[in-house]
C-alpha positions, 0 to 999 in steps of 0.5 A: 664169393670172388675170394679164395680162402687163405690166398692173396686175391689177384682177380676182383670182380662182382657178378650178380643176376638180380635187380635188387642189390645196389651196392656190394662189398667185395669180401676179402675174408682177411685176405690182402690184395696183391700188387698187380691184381686185376680189377674187372668192372663190367658195363653197368657197374662202378668200383670204389676203393676205400682205405681200410679203417678209413671213412674216406673214399679213395679211387673210383673205377669205371667199366673196364679191366684195370691192373692195380698199381700206383699208376691207377691208385693215385689216392690210395697210393698217397694215403698209404705212402707209396711214393716210389711204387710198392711190391707188397700186398695191401689192404683196402675195401672194394665196393661195387655199385650197380649203375644200371637203371632201377625200374618198377618203383611205385608211389601213390598218395595215402590220403587225398590231396585237397586242391582248389581250381578256379571255376570248380572250387575245392575237391580231393585228388588221389595220384599214383605212378612210378619212377626210375632211378640210378646211381649217378655218384657212387662215392657220394652214395657210399658216403651218404647212404651205404656206409659199411653195408656190404649188401645194400638193396633197393628196399633199404632206400625206397621207403625214404624216397617214397616219403619224399615223393609224397610230400613233393607231390602233395605240395605241388599239386596244391600249387598247380592251376589244374583244370580237372576237366583236362587232367588226362591230357596233362600227365606227362607235363605234370610228371616233368614238373614234379621231377625237377624238385624231386631231383634236388633231394635225390641228388644229395644222395648221389642218385638221379631220378631219370624218369618220374611218371604220374600214372593217374590223377583221380577224383571222387566218383560223385565229383567226376560224374558231376563234372561230366554232367555239367560238361554235357549240359553246357554243350550248346551242340547238344541242343541240336543233337550233335553226337560230337558234343559228347567229346567234352568229357567222356571216360575212355578205356583202351587196350592193345599190344606192342612189338619191340626189339633190342636196337642197341645191345651195348646201350641196353647192357649198360642201361638195364642189364648190367651183370644179369646173366639171364635177363628176361622180358618180365624184368622190364615189361612193367616199366615199359607198361607204365611209360605206355599208360602215361603217354596213351593217357596224355595223347588220348586227352589231347586228340580231337576224338570223335567218339562216334567214329573211334572204330575206324581210326584205330590204325591212325591213333596207333601210329600217332601214339607210337612216335612219342613212346620211342623216345623213352624206349630209345634211352634203353637201347630198345626200338618199338617196331609196332604199336597197336590200339586194339580197342577204345571203349566208353562207358555203356551209359555214354555209348547208349546216349550217343546212339540215342542222340544219333537217332534223334538227329537222323533227319539231318543225317539222312538229308546229308547221306541217304545211307545214314538211316540204313546204317542206324537201323541195321545197327539196331537190328544187329543189337536185337539179334544179339538179344534174341541169341541170348534168349532162345525162348524168344524166337531163337535163330529164326527170330534173329534172322527175321529181325535182321531182315526187318531192319534192312527193309526199314533202312532201305525204305528210309534211304529211298525216301531221302533221295526222293525215289520216283518208283511207285510206293508199295507201302500202305497209305502214307501218314498225313502232314503234321498235324493231319487226319486220315481214316484207316486201320492197322497196327504199324505206327509212324513216329514224329521225331523232331518234326520228321516222320519215321516208320511205320514200326510194328509194336515189337520194334517200338517196344525196343525203342521204348526200352532204350529211351528213343521212343517216349510217351510224349512223341506223336504217332499215327496209324491207319484208322487214327483221326489225327497225330496223338501222343504215344502215351494216350494210345491204348495199344502203346501205353503199355510199352512204357511201363506202369504209370506214375503213382497218383499224387498223395491226397492233400488234406488242406483247404481248397484253393481260393475261388 
């Protein structure tokens, strides 16, 4: 415990391997402190002397090894009347303070916070996050909070701090002019705006809140879905089937990994390790993860991301995210040497919608890039191959290979048509202009989408298009043997691709309409 029973103390120190104890009173067990004793204050600590029997703080010591004499105990010397030095032992209480950063402290709203936003009306928000604190004024913290507690731990004050945070967050969120469509890109700004008023209270206790983070601000699912739907419906680009229009409001998820190293051992010891004799990665990983989540959420919200081209931008996005993260890592004496975004994904319904929009605009894509349709049909074929692989009874490996070959063949046909190939066509008779007529017979259909002709496709391929919504009953189709372009739903062979017909309207027992 740092004391020897029945002897005068000549070395005063505190070693602690944990992260929970904030203040520890050096146990004397009725022993007096010897004149000339050594006081050892390690990095990440401060020591405070209190005159025995008094509530007033005497001398405060920073890290270092100190010999206890009248020269470095001026206040205590005055209180005890040591005008010309002293030789006898003395009695005083010594408190050690942990001044390293205390991380991984959580907060979260217990009830929704009702806010009003211009153009959106009123709705409820929930928020959560984390914060980091350290003892900035040991004497004040001892007087205001610790008192005579000989082993003061974090959980003795965390509830009080959390209540202060919740009150401040609720008030400030209600006052801020928030745009619910742009919350994701503002987490760091909102965090900094909330930190300043919180420090006012923390400072009265001798504490400093060194980092306050809003990890997420969420709204009810029905409100979020409504906002996304409104955003998509109001996007003028959607009318032209532009895949970039889906950037307006899209929920993204990201994951990855990072590499770090200790760049400044002295700073890391002072800011985080303290007297922990076996400091492990897990003791700081949660704090670093919270910092990463806040920054990634913000930066992804600020970037002009094209959801149709995310896959090819992982390295660029990773490098753009690494720089702002180093700012915080550096305050701890760490360096983040590599940051990787492994994947960025979007909800399945959004992804399917993007693919459908891309197919519907394939005419424009093909005119700009002869390979565009080849890429799209190859993508569809690969999805079909995955479906077959998951259902061996529907064709197994042989069926999968056939699907891929068919997809590539159709893509090549489209590419040739886009560049105006002059080689003789080996395909059957081409479809007539819209509208037109020709007498032929066959089971492959050409489909009209946005005044462009695609195909011919066989029934299996059209079934997959009908399943994912890219082939609809009101689209015009033509096949050899048909006299004119006809709506798909009116072709007997195709009508079964779209599921059962709608139920007939209920009978109306009222009077007939007036003549």
